[in-house]
FIKOLZA-1660 file (N, C-alpha, C; in steps of 0.1 Angstrom, whole numbers, plus 5000, padded with zeros to 4 digits):
% residues 208
   i   px   py   pz ch aa at
   1 7722 0431 7478  A  X  N
   1 7733 0426 7470  A  X CA
   1 7739 0437 7461  A  X  C
   2 7752 0436 7458  A  X  N
   2 7759 0445 7449  A  X CA
   2 7755 0441 7435  A  X  C
   3 7753 0451 7426  A  X  N
   3 7750 0448 7412  A  X CA
   3 7762 0441 7406  A  X  C
   4 7759 0432 7397  A  X  N
   4 7770 0425 7390  A  X CA
   4 7768 0430 7375  A  X  C
   5 7778 0437 7371  A  X  N
   5 7778 0442 7357  A  X CA
   5 7789 0437 7349  A  X  C
   6 7802 0438 7354  A  X  N
   6 7813 0433 7347  A  X CA
   6 7824 0429 7357  A  X  C
   7 7830 0417 7355  A  X  N
   7 7840 0412 7364  A  X CA
   7 7851 0406 7357  A  X  C
   8 7864 0409 7361  A  X  N
   8 7876 0403 7356  A  X CA
   8 7883 0396 7368  A  X  C
   9 7885 0383 7367  A  X  N
   9 7891 0377 7378  A  X CA
   9 7900 0365 7374  A  X  C
  10 7909 0361 7383  A  X  N
  10 7917 0350 7382  A  X CA
  10 7909 0337 7382  A  X  C
  11 7912 0327 7374  A  X  N
  11 7904 0315 7373  A  X CA
  11 7910 0304 7382  A  X  C
  12 7902 0298 7390  A  X  N
  12 7905 0287 7398  A  X CA
  12 7898 0274 7394  A  X  C
  13 7905 0263 7391  A  X  N
  13 7899 0251 7386  A  X CA
  13 7897 0241 7397  A  X  C
  14 7885 0234 7396  A  X  N
  14 7882 0222 7404  A  X CA
  14 7878 0212 7394  A  X  C
  15 7887 0204 7389  A  X  N
  15 7885 0195 7378  A  X CA
  15 7879 0182 7382  A  X  C
  16 7866 0183 7386  A  X  N
  16 7859 0171 7391  A  X CA
  16 7844 0172 7386  A  X  C
  17 7838 0160 7383  A  X  N
  17 7824 0160 7379  A  X CA
  17 7816 0157 7392  A  X  C
  18 7803 0160 7392  A  X  N
  18 7794 0157 7402  A  X CA
  18 7799 0163 7416  A  X  C
  19 7804 0175 7416  A  X  N
  19 7808 0181 7429  A  X CA
  19 7795 0184 7437  A  X  C
  20 7793 0177 7447  A  X  N
  20 7781 0179 7455  A  X CA
  20 7782 0189 7466  A  X  C
  21 7771 0193 7471  A  X  N
  21 7771 0204 7481  A  X CA
  21 7777 0199 7494  A  X  C
  22 7778 0187 7497  A  X  N
  22 7785 0182 7509  A  X CA
  22 7800 0184 7508  A  X  C
  23 7805 0183 7495  A  X  N
  23 7819 0185 7492  A  X CA
  23 7822 0200 7493  A  X  C
  24 7812 0208 7488  A  X  N
  24 7814 0223 7488  A  X CA
  24 7814 0228 7502  A  X  C
  25 7805 0224 7510  A  X  N
  25 7805 0228 7524  A  X CA
  25 7800 0216 7533  A  X  C
  26 7809 0209 7539  A  X  N
  26 7805 0197 7547  A  X CA
  26 7795 0200 7557  A  X  C
  27 7787 0190 7560  A  X  N
  27 7775 0192 7569  A  X CA
  27 7779 0196 7583  A  X  C
  28 7791 0193 7588  A  X  N
  28 7795 0197 7602  A  X CA
  28 7796 0212 7604  A  X  C
  29 7797 0219 7592  A  X  N
  29 7799 0233 7593  A  X CA
  29 7786 0241 7591  A  X  C
  30 7774 0234 7592  A  X  N
  30 7762 0241 7589  A  X CA
  30 7755 0246 7601  A  X  C
  31 7762 0246 7613  A  X  N
  31 7756 0250 7625  A  X CA
  31 7756 0266 7627  A  X  C
  32 7764 0272 7619  A  X  N
  32 7765 0287 7620  A  X CA
  32 7751 0293 7616  A  X  C
  33 7747 0304 7622  A  X  N
  33 7735 0310 7619  A  X CA
  33 7737 0322 7610  A  X  C
  34 7749 0327 7609  A  X  N
  34 7752 0338 7600  A  X CA
  34 7753 0333 7585  A  X  C
  35 7752 0342 7576  A  X  N
  35 7754 0338 7562  A  X CA
  35 7769 0340 7558  A  X  C
  36 7777 0346 7566  A  X  N
  36 7791 0348 7563  A  X CA
  36 7800 0339 7571  A  X  C
  37 7813 0338 7567  A  X  N
  37 7822 0329 7575  A  X CA
  37 7823 0315 7570  A  X  C
  38 7816 0312 7559  A  X  N
  38 7816 0298 7554  A  X CA
  38 7828 0295 7545  A  X  C
  39 7834 0306 7540  A  X  N
  39 7844 0305 7530  A  X CA
  39 7856 0296 7534  A  X  C
  40 7859 0297 7547  A  X  N
  40 7870 0290 7553  A  X CA
  40 7868 0275 7552  A  X  C
  41 7856 0271 7551  A  X  N
  41 7852 0257 7550  A  X CA
  41 7849 0251 7536  A  X  C
  42 7851 0260 7526  A  X  N
  42 7848 0256 7513  A  X CA
  42 7857 0244 7509  A  X  C
  43 7852 0233 7503  A  X  N
  43 7859 0221 7499  A  X CA
  43 7868 0217 7510  A  X  C
  44 7864 0217 7522  A  X  N
  44 7872 0215 7534  A  X CA
  44 7879 0202 7534  A  X  C
  45 7872 0191 7530  A  X  N
  45 7877 0178 7531  A  X CA
  45 7887 0175 7519  A  X  C
  46 7887 0184 7509  A  X  N
  46 7896 0183 7498  A  X CA
  46 7908 0192 7500  A  X  C
  47 7906 0202 7508  A  X  N
  47 7917 0212 7511  A  X CA
  47 7926 0208 7522  A  X  C
  48 7920 0200 7532  A  X  N
  48 7927 0197 7544  A  X CA
  48 7926 0182 7548  A  X  C
  49 7937 0177 7554  A  X  N
  49 7936 0163 7559  A  X CA
  49 7928 0163 7572  A  X  C
  50 7924 0151 7577  A  X  N
  50 7917 0150 7590  A  X CA
  50 7924 0157 7601  A  X  C
  51 7937 0159 7600  A  X  N
  51 7944 0165 7611  A  X CA
  51 7945 0180 7609  A  X  C
  52 7939 0185 7598  A  X  N
  52 7939 0199 7595  A  X CA
  52 7951 0205 7588  A  X  C
  53 7959 0195 7582  A  X  N
  53 7970 0199 7574  A  X CA
  53 7966 0202 7560  A  X  C
  54 7972 0212 7554  A  X  N
  54 7969 0216 7540  A  X CA
  54 7973 0205 7530  A  X  C
  55 7964 0202 7521  A  X  N
  55 7968 0193 7510  A  X CA
  55 7972 0201 7498  A  X  C
  56 7985 0201 7496  A  X  N
  56 7991 0210 7485  A  X CA
  56 7987 0206 7471  A  X  C
  57 7983 0193 7469  A  X  N
  57 7980 0189 7456  A  X CA
  57 7966 0194 7451  A  X  C
  58 7957 0198 7461  A  X  N
  58 7944 0203 7457  A  X CA
  58 7946 0216 7450  A  X  C
  59 7940 0218 7439  A  X  N
  59 7942 0230 7430  A  X CA
  59 7941 0243 7438  A  X  C
  60 7930 0245 7445  A  X  N
  60 7928 0258 7452  A  X CA
  60 7938 0261 7463  A  X  C
  61 7945 0251 7467  A  X  N
  61 7956 0253 7477  A  X CA
  61 7969 0258 7471  A  X  C
  62 7970 0257 7458  A  X  N
  62 7982 0260 7451  A  X CA
  62 7984 0275 7450  A  X  C
  63 7996 0280 7452  A  X  N
  63 7998 0295 7452  A  X CA
  63 7993 0302 7439  A  X  C
  64 7994 0296 7428  A  X  N
  64 7990 0302 7415  A  X CA
  64 7975 0305 7414  A  X  C
  65 7968 0299 7423  A  X  N
  65 7953 0301 7422  A  X CA
  65 7948 0309 7434  A  X  C
  66 7957 0314 7442  A  X  N
  66 7952 0322 7454  A  X CA
  66 7946 0335 7449  A  X  C
  67 7935 0338 7455  A  X  N
  67 7927 0350 7451  A  X CA
  67 7918 0348 7439  A  X  C
  68 7916 0336 7434  A  X  N
  68 7908 0333 7423  A  X CA
  68 7893 0337 7426  A  X  C
  69 7887 0343 7416  A  X  N
  69 7873 0347 7418  A  X CA
  69 7863 0342 7407  A  X  C
  70 7869 0334 7398  A  X  N
  70 7862 0327 7388  A  X CA
  70 7865 0312 7389  A  X  C
  71 7854 0304 7393  A  X  N
  71 7856 0290 7395  A  X CA
  71 7851 0282 7383  A  X  C
  72 7860 0273 7378  A  X  N
  72 7856 0264 7367  A  X CA
  72 7855 0250 7372  A  X  C
  73 7845 0242 7367  A  X  N
  73 7844 0228 7372  A  X CA
  73 7837 0221 7361  A  X  C
  74 7834 0208 7364  A  X  N
  74 7828 0199 7354  A  X CA
  74 7813 0198 7356  A  X  C
  75 7807 0188 7349  A  X  N
  75 7793 0186 7348  A  X CA
  75 7786 0183 7362  A  X  C
  76 7774 0187 7363  A  X  N
  76 7765 0185 7375  A  X CA
  76 7771 0191 7388  A  X  C
  77 7776 0203 7386  A  X  N
  77 7781 0210 7398  A  X CA
  77 7770 0214 7407  A  X  C
  78 7772 0212 7420  A  X  N
  78 7762 0216 7431  A  X CA
  78 7751 0206 7433  A  X  C
  79 7754 0193 7429  A  X  N
  79 7744 0183 7431  A  X CA
  79 7743 0179 7446  A  X  C
  80 7734 0170 7449  A  X  N
  80 7733 0166 7463  A  X CA
  80 7722 0174 7470  A  X  C
  81 7724 0177 7483  A  X  N
  81 7713 0183 7491  A  X CA
  81 7711 0198 7486  A  X  C
  82 7700 0204 7491  A  X  N
  82 7697 0217 7486  A  X CA
  82 7702 0228 7495  A  X  C
  83 7712 0226 7503  A  X  N
  83 7717 0236 7513  A  X CA
  83 7721 0249 7506  A  X  C
  84 7716 0260 7511  A  X  N
  84 7719 0273 7505  A  X CA
  84 7733 0277 7510  A  X  C
  85 7738 0270 7520  A  X  N
  85 7752 0273 7525  A  X CA
  85 7762 0271 7514  A  X  C
  86 7759 0263 7504  A  X  N
  86 7769 0260 7493  A  X CA
  86 7773 0273 7486  A  X  C
  87 7763 0280 7480  A  X  N
  87 7767 0293 7474  A  X CA
  87 7772 0303 7484  A  X  C
  88 7768 0303 7497  A  X  N
  88 7773 0312 7507  A  X CA
  88 7788 0309 7508  A  X  C
  89 7792 0297 7509  A  X  N
  89 7806 0293 7511  A  X CA
  89 7815 0297 7498  A  X  C
  90 7809 0295 7486  A  X  N
  90 7816 0299 7474  A  X CA
  90 7818 0314 7474  A  X  C
  91 7808 0321 7477  A  X  N
  91 7809 0336 7477  A  X CA
  91 7818 0341 7487  A  X  C
  92 7817 0336 7499  A  X  N
  92 7826 0340 7510  A  X CA
  92 7840 0337 7508  A  X  C
  93 7843 0327 7500  A  X  N
  93 7857 0323 7497  A  X CA
  93 7863 0334 7487  A  X  C
  94 7854 0340 7479  A  X  N
  94 7858 0350 7470  A  X CA
  94 7854 0348 7456  A  X  C
  95 7847 0338 7453  A  X  N
  95 7842 0335 7439  A  X CA
  95 7830 0343 7436  A  X  C
  96 7830 0350 7424  A  X  N
  96 7818 0357 7419  A  X CA
  96 7812 0350 7408  A  X  C
  97 7819 0341 7401  A  X  N
  97 7814 0335 7389  A  X CA
  97 7818 0320 7390  A  X  C
  98 7808 0311 7386  A  X  N
  98 7811 0297 7385  A  X CA
  98 7808 0293 7370  A  X  C
  99 7817 0285 7364  A  X  N
  99 7815 0281 7351  A  X CA
  99 7815 0265 7350  A  X  C
 100 7805 0259 7345  A  X  N
 100 7804 0245 7344  A  X CA
 100 7795 0241 7332  A  X  C
 101 7795 0229 7328  A  X  N
 101 7786 0225 7317  A  X CA
 101 7772 0223 7322  A  X  C
 102 7770 0220 7334  A  X  N
 102 7756 0218 7340  A  X CA
 102 7757 0219 7355  A  X  C
 103 7745 0222 7361  A  X  N
 103 7743 0223 7375  A  X CA
 103 7731 0216 7380  A  X  C
 104 7731 0213 7393  A  X  N
 104 7719 0209 7400  A  X CA
 104 7709 0221 7400  A  X  C
 105 7697 0220 7398  A  X  N
 105 7687 0231 7396  A  X CA
 105 7687 0240 7409  A  X  C
 106 7686 0234 7420  A  X  N
 106 7684 0242 7433  A  X CA
 106 7697 0250 7435  A  X  C
 107 7708 0244 7433  A  X  N
 107 7721 0252 7435  A  X CA
 107 7722 0263 7425  A  X  C
 108 7718 0260 7413  A  X  N
 108 7718 0270 7402  A  X CA
 108 7710 0282 7406  A  X  C
 109 7697 0279 7410  A  X  N
 109 7688 0290 7414  A  X CA
 109 7694 0298 7426  A  X  C
 110 7699 0291 7436  A  X  N
 110 7705 0297 7448  A  X CA
 110 7716 0307 7445  A  X  C
 111 7724 0304 7434  A  X  N
 111 7735 0312 7431  A  X CA
 111 7730 0326 7427  A  X  C
 112 7720 0327 7419  A  X  N
 112 7714 0340 7415  A  X CA
 112 7708 0347 7427  A  X  C
 113 7703 0340 7436  A  X  N
 113 7697 0347 7448  A  X CA
 113 7708 0352 7457  A  X  C
 114 7720 0348 7455  A  X  N
 114 7731 0353 7464  A  X CA
 114 7742 0361 7456  A  X  C
 115 7738 0365 7444  A  X  N
 115 7747 0374 7437  A  X CA
 115 7759 0367 7430  A  X  C
 116 7758 0354 7428  A  X  N
 116 7768 0347 7421  A  X CA
 116 7763 0344 7407  A  X  C
 117 7771 0345 7397  A  X  N
 117 7767 0342 7383  A  X CA
 117 7772 0328 7379  A  X  C
 118 7763 0319 7378  A  X  N
 118 7766 0306 7373  A  X CA
 118 7765 0305 7358  A  X  C
 119 7775 0302 7351  A  X  N
 119 7775 0302 7336  A  X CA
 119 7775 0288 7331  A  X  C
 120 7766 0285 7322  A  X  N
 120 7766 0271 7315  A  X CA
 120 7773 0272 7302  A  X  C
 121 7783 0264 7300  A  X  N
 121 7790 0263 7287  A  X CA
 121 7790 0248 7283  A  X  C
 122 7794 0246 7270  A  X  N
 122 7794 0232 7265  A  X CA
 122 7807 0225 7272  A  X  C
 123 7807 0212 7271  A  X  N
 123 7818 0204 7276  A  X CA
 123 7831 0209 7269  A  X  C
 124 7830 0211 7256  A  X  N
 124 7842 0215 7248  A  X CA
 124 7847 0228 7253  A  X  C
 125 7838 0238 7255  A  X  N
 125 7842 0251 7259  A  X CA
 125 7848 0251 7273  A  X  C
 126 7843 0243 7282  A  X  N
 126 7848 0242 7295  A  X CA
 126 7862 0236 7295  A  X  C
 127 7863 0225 7286  A  X  N
 127 7876 0219 7285  A  X CA
 127 7887 0229 7280  A  X  C
 128 7883 0237 7271  A  X  N
 128 7893 0247 7266  A  X CA
 128 7897 0257 7277  A  X  C
 129 7887 0261 7286  A  X  N
 129 7891 0269 7297  A  X CA
 129 7901 0262 7306  A  X  C
 130 7898 0249 7309  A  X  N
 130 7908 0242 7317  A  X CA
 130 7922 0242 7311  A  X  C
 131 7923 0240 7298  A  X  N
 131 7935 0239 7292  A  X CA
 131 7942 0253 7292  A  X  C
 132 7935 0264 7290  A  X  N
 132 7941 0277 7290  A  X CA
 132 7945 0280 7304  A  X  C
 133 7938 0276 7314  A  X  N
 133 7941 0279 7328  A  X CA
 133 7954 0271 7332  A  X  C
 134 7955 0259 7327  A  X  N
 134 7967 0251 7331  A  X CA
 134 7980 0256 7324  A  X  C
 135 7978 0261 7312  A  X  N
 135 7990 0266 7304  A  X CA
 135 7995 0279 7309  A  X  C
 136 7986 0288 7313  A  X  N
 136 7990 0302 7317  A  X CA
 136 7988 0305 7331  A  X  C
 137 7999 0306 7339  A  X  N
 137 7997 0310 7353  A  X CA
 137 7992 0324 7353  A  X  C
 138 7982 0326 7362  A  X  N
 138 7976 0339 7363  A  X CA
 138 7965 0342 7353  A  X  C
 139 7960 0331 7347  A  X  N
 139 7950 0332 7337  A  X CA
 139 7937 0338 7342  A  X  C
 140 7932 0349 7335  A  X  N
 140 7920 0356 7339  A  X CA
 140 7909 0356 7328  A  X  C
 141 7897 0356 7333  A  X  N
 141 7885 0358 7324  A  X CA
 141 7878 0370 7328  A  X  C
 142 7871 0376 7318  A  X  N
 142 7863 0388 7320  A  X CA
 142 7848 0384 7316  A  X  C
 143 7839 0387 7325  A  X  N
 143 7825 0384 7323  A  X CA
 143 7818 0398 7322  A  X  C
 144 7812 0401 7311  A  X  N
 144 7805 0413 7309  A  X CA
 144 7790 0409 7308  A  X  C
 145 7782 0412 7319  A  X  N
 145 7768 0408 7319  A  X CA
 145 7760 0417 7310  A  X  C
 146 7764 0429 7308  A  X  N
 146 7756 0438 7299  A  X CA
 146 7756 0433 7285  A  X  C
 147 7768 0429 7280  A  X  N
 147 7769 0424 7266  A  X CA
 147 7768 0409 7265  A  X  C
 148 7767 0402 7277  A  X  N
 148 7766 0388 7277  A  X CA
 148 7777 0381 7270  A  X  C
 149 7790 0385 7274  A  X  N
 149 7802 0380 7268  A  X CA
 149 7811 0375 7279  A  X  C
 150 7819 0364 7275  A  X  N
 150 7829 0359 7283  A  X CA
 150 7842 0360 7274  A  X  C
 151 7852 0367 7279  A  X  N
 151 7864 0369 7271  A  X CA
 151 7877 0368 7280  A  X  C
 152 7888 0367 7273  A  X  N
 152 7901 0368 7279  A  X CA
 152 7910 0377 7270  A  X  C
 153 7922 0379 7274  A  X  N
 153 7931 0388 7266  A  X CA
 153 7938 0381 7255  A  X  C
 154 7934 0369 7252  A  X  N
 154 7940 0361 7241  A  X CA
 154 7931 0358 7229  A  X  C
 155 7920 0365 7229  A  X  N
 155 7910 0364 7218  A  X CA
 155 7898 0355 7220  A  X  C
 156 7897 0349 7232  A  X  N
 156 7885 0342 7236  A  X CA
 156 7873 0351 7236  A  X  C
 157 7862 0347 7230  A  X  N
 157 7850 0355 7229  A  X CA
 157 7838 0345 7228  A  X  C
 158 7831 0343 7240  A  X  N
 158 7820 0334 7241  A  X CA
 158 7808 0341 7245  A  X  C
 159 7797 0338 7238  A  X  N
 159 7784 0344 7242  A  X CA
 159 7778 0336 7254  A  X  C
 160 7773 0344 7263  A  X  N
 160 7767 0338 7275  A  X CA
 160 7752 0337 7274  A  X  C
 161 7747 0325 7276  A  X  N
 161 7732 0324 7276  A  X CA
 161 7727 0325 7290  A  X  C
 162 7718 0334 7292  A  X  N
 162 7712 0336 7306  A  X CA
 162 7698 0342 7304  A  X  C
 163 7689 0336 7313  A  X  N
 163 7676 0341 7314  A  X CA
 163 7676 0356 7316  A  X  C
 164 7668 0364 7309  A  X  N
 164 7668 0378 7310  A  X CA
 164 7663 0383 7324  A  X  C
 165 7654 0376 7330  A  X  N
 165 7649 0380 7343  A  X CA
 165 7660 0378 7353  A  X  C
 166 7667 0367 7352  A  X  N
 166 7679 0365 7362  A  X CA
 166 7690 0375 7359  A  X  C
 167 7692 0378 7346  A  X  N
 167 7703 0388 7343  A  X CA
 167 7700 0402 7349  A  X  C
 168 7687 0406 7348  A  X  N
 168 7683 0419 7354  A  X CA
 168 7684 0418 7369  A  X  C
 169 7682 0407 7375  A  X  N
 169 7683 0406 7390  A  X CA
 169 7698 0409 7394  A  X  C
 170 7707 0403 7386  A  X  N
 170 7721 0405 7390  A  X CA
 170 7726 0419 7386  A  X  C
 171 7722 0424 7374  A  X  N
 171 7726 0438 7370  A  X CA
 171 7721 0448 7380  A  X  C
 172 7709 0446 7386  A  X  N
 172 7704 0456 7395  A  X CA
 172 7707 0453 7410  A  X  C
 173 7714 0441 7412  A  X  N
 173 7717 0437 7426  A  X CA
 173 7705 0434 7434  A  X  C
 174 7696 0427 7428  A  X  N
 174 7683 0424 7435  A  X CA
 174 7683 0409 7440  A  X  C
 175 7678 0407 7452  A  X  N
 175 7674 0394 7456  A  X CA
 175 7658 0394 7457  A  X  C
 176 7653 0384 7463  A  X  N
 176 7638 0383 7464  A  X CA
 176 7632 0395 7472  A  X  C
 177 7639 0398 7483  A  X  N
 177 7635 0409 7492  A  X CA
 177 7636 0422 7484  A  X  C
 178 7647 0424 7477  A  X  N
 178 7649 0436 7470  A  X CA
 178 7639 0438 7459  A  X  C
 179 7635 0427 7452  A  X  N
 179 7624 0428 7442  A  X CA
 179 7611 0432 7448  A  X  C
 180 7608 0427 7460  A  X  N
 180 7596 0430 7467  A  X CA
 180 7596 0445 7471  A  X  C
 181 7607 0450 7475  A  X  N
 181 7608 0464 7480  A  X CA
 181 7606 0474 7468  A  X  C
 182 7609 0469 7456  A  X  N
 182 7606 0478 7444  A  X CA
 182 7592 0481 7443  A  X  C
 183 7583 0473 7449  A  X  N
 183 7568 0476 7448  A  X CA
 183 7563 0481 7461  A  X  C
 184 7572 0487 7469  A  X  N
 184 7568 0491 7483  A  X CA
 184 7557 0501 7482  A  X  C
 185 7557 0510 7473  A  X  N
 185 7546 0520 7472  A  X CA
 185 7532 0513 7470  A  X  C
 186 7532 0504 7460  A  X  N
 186 7520 0496 7458  A  X CA
 186 7515 0488 7470  A  X  C
 187 7525 0482 7476  A  X  N
 187 7522 0474 7488  A  X CA
 187 7516 0482 7499  A  X  C
 188 7522 0494 7501  A  X  N
 188 7517 0503 7512  A  X CA
 188 7503 0508 7508  A  X  C
 189 7501 0511 7496  A  X  N
 189 7487 0516 7492  A  X CA
 189 7477 0505 7494  A  X  C
 190 7481 0492 7490  A  X  N
 190 7471 0481 7492  A  X CA
 190 7468 0479 7507  A  X  C
 191 7479 0480 7515  A  X  N
 191 7477 0478 7530  A  X CA
 191 7468 0489 7536  A  X  C
 192 7470 0501 7531  A  X  N
 192 7462 0512 7536  A  X CA
 192 7447 0510 7532  A  X  C
 193 7445 0506 7520  A  X  N
 193 7431 0504 7515  A  X CA
 193 7425 0493 7522  A  X  C
 194 7433 0482 7524  A  X  N
 194 7427 0470 7530  A  X CA
 194 7424 0473 7545  A  X  C
 195 7432 0481 7552  A  X  N
 195 7429 0485 7565  A  X CA
 195 7417 0494 7566  A  X  C
 196 7415 0503 7557  A  X  N
 196 7403 0511 7556  A  X CA
 196 7391 0503 7555  A  X  C
 197 7391 0493 7546  A  X  N
 197 7380 0484 7544  A  X CA
 197 7376 0477 7556  A  X  C
 198 7386 0471 7563  A  X  N
 198 7384 0463 7575  A  X CA
 198 7378 0472 7586  A  X  C
 199 7383 0485 7587  A  X  N
 199 7377 0494 7597  A  X CA
 199 7363 0497 7594  A  X  C
 200 7359 0499 7582  A  X  N
 200 7345 0501 7578  A  X CA
 200 7336 0490 7581  A  X  C
 201 7341 0477 7578  A  X  N
 201 7333 0465 7581  A  X CA
 201 7331 0464 7596  A  X  C
 202 7342 0466 7604  A  X  N
 202 7341 0464 7618  A  X CA
 202 7331 0475 7624  A  X  C
 203 7332 0487 7619  A  X  N
 203 7323 0498 7623  A  X CA
 203 7308 0494 7620  A  X  C
 204 7305 0489 7609  A  X  N
 204 7292 0485 7605  A  X CA
 204 7287 0474 7613  A  X  C
 205 7296 0464 7616  A  X  N
 205 7291 0452 7624  A  X CA
 205 7288 0457 7638  A  X  C
 206 7295 0467 7643  A  X  N
 206 7293 0471 7657  A  X CA
 206 7279 0477 7659  A  X  C
 207 7273 0482 7648  A  X  N
 207 7260 0488 7649  A  X CA
 207 7248 0479 7645  A  X  C
 208 7252 0466 7642  A  X  N
 208 7241 0457 7639  A  X CA
 208 7234 0452 7651  A  X  C
% end
């Protein structure tokens, strides 16, 4: 994964509570075996009619939100099934940050594993972001993970609460595999020592 240190991006709103993973990426699109290419199906049943026509009223279909990389939504985002395809679709669509009052635990954890920063704010703070986004076309937010700050160019300044272990994961661009590889030298030393011990035991047993 790429390190996440600081990001400034256009805000895209999805003003709904209890956005579940089947809405984020409908089940009929889970047959792909790659981790990429899911962005085109993000919020598919909200973005398109059954005939495949664009629904212009849906926020992310509106021209002012094209290219958004910071997603704001309401409480209990990512609820429903535990499919990891949900953060894959969000990331592939172009979002690097998700902001909501609360998340389903599995979705929340999967975001960090895929290089997405999910930020928890109060209901009041999220409401303010929705209002600022609606009032100003091209509204952007800056997330600085080193200073743990969320800001805009109008004086907004919010402290971000994030587990330090997860923060370091993002700052260093690590996933579970990357974390394991950081201990590659120790792992190799253990394997070599373990192999030597097994060889000695087998040699001794051969002469019994």
